[in-house]
C-alpha positions in Angstrom: 0.0 -0.1 0.1 1.3 3.4 -1.0 2.3 5.6 2.0 -0.5 8.2 0.9 -3.4 5.6 0.9 -2.1 4.4 4.4 -2.2 8.0 5.7 -5.7 8.7 4.4 -7.2 5.3 6.0 -5.0 5.7 9.3 -6.4 9.3 9.6 -9.9 8.3 8.9 -9.6 5.5 11.8 -8.3 8.1 14.3 -11.1 10.6 13.4 -13.8 7.9 13.6 -12.4 6.8 17.1 -12.6 10.4 18.2 -16.4 10.5 17.1 -17.0 7.3 19.1 -15.2 8.8 22.2 -17.4 11.9 22.1 -20.5 10.0 21.7 -19.8 7.3 24.3 -18.1 9.6 26.8 -17.4 13.0 26.4 -21.3 14.0 25.7 -22.4 12.3 28.7 -19.6 14.0 30.8 -20.6 17.3 29.5 -24.2 17.0 30.3 -23.2 17.1 34.0 -21.6 20.5 33.4 -23.5 22.9 31.2 -25.3 23.3 27.9 -22.3 25.0 26.6 -20.0 22.1 27.2 -22.6 20.0 25.4 -22.6 22.2 22.4 -18.9 22.2 22.2 -18.7 18.5 21.9 -21.7 18.4 19.6 -19.8 21.0 17.3 -16.7 19.2 17.5 -18.4 15.9 16.7 -20.1 17.6 13.6 -16.7 19.1 12.3 -15.0 15.6 12.8 -18.0 13.8 10.8 -17.8 16.3 7.9 -14.1 15.7 7.8 -14.5 11.9 8.0 -17.0 12.2 5.0 -14.2 14.0 2.9 -11.7 11.3 3.8 -14.2 8.7 3.0 -15.0 10.3 -0.5 -11.3 10.5 -1.3 -10.5 6.8 -0.3 -13.5 5.9 -2.6 -12.1 7.8 -5.4 -8.7 6.2 -5.0 -10.4 2.8 -4.8 -12.4 3.4 -8.0 -9.3 4.7 -9.8 -7.3 1.3 -8.4 -4.9 3.8 -6.6 -5.3 2.5 -3.2 -2.5 -0.3 -3.4 
């Protein structure tokens, strides 16, 4: 696998892990603090999800072009 392909997949994995942690832990903890804290984590999760979509589209494109070797 090309280093660039590995980097795309690895970064997507890291970001999806972050989304999972926000959903499973951070949002629940923030609810014991304040609405502002909840909004911060919700915004961060939304930003990460958008970035994940960008990476997923790039990976799909590489696969379709057979460049993900």
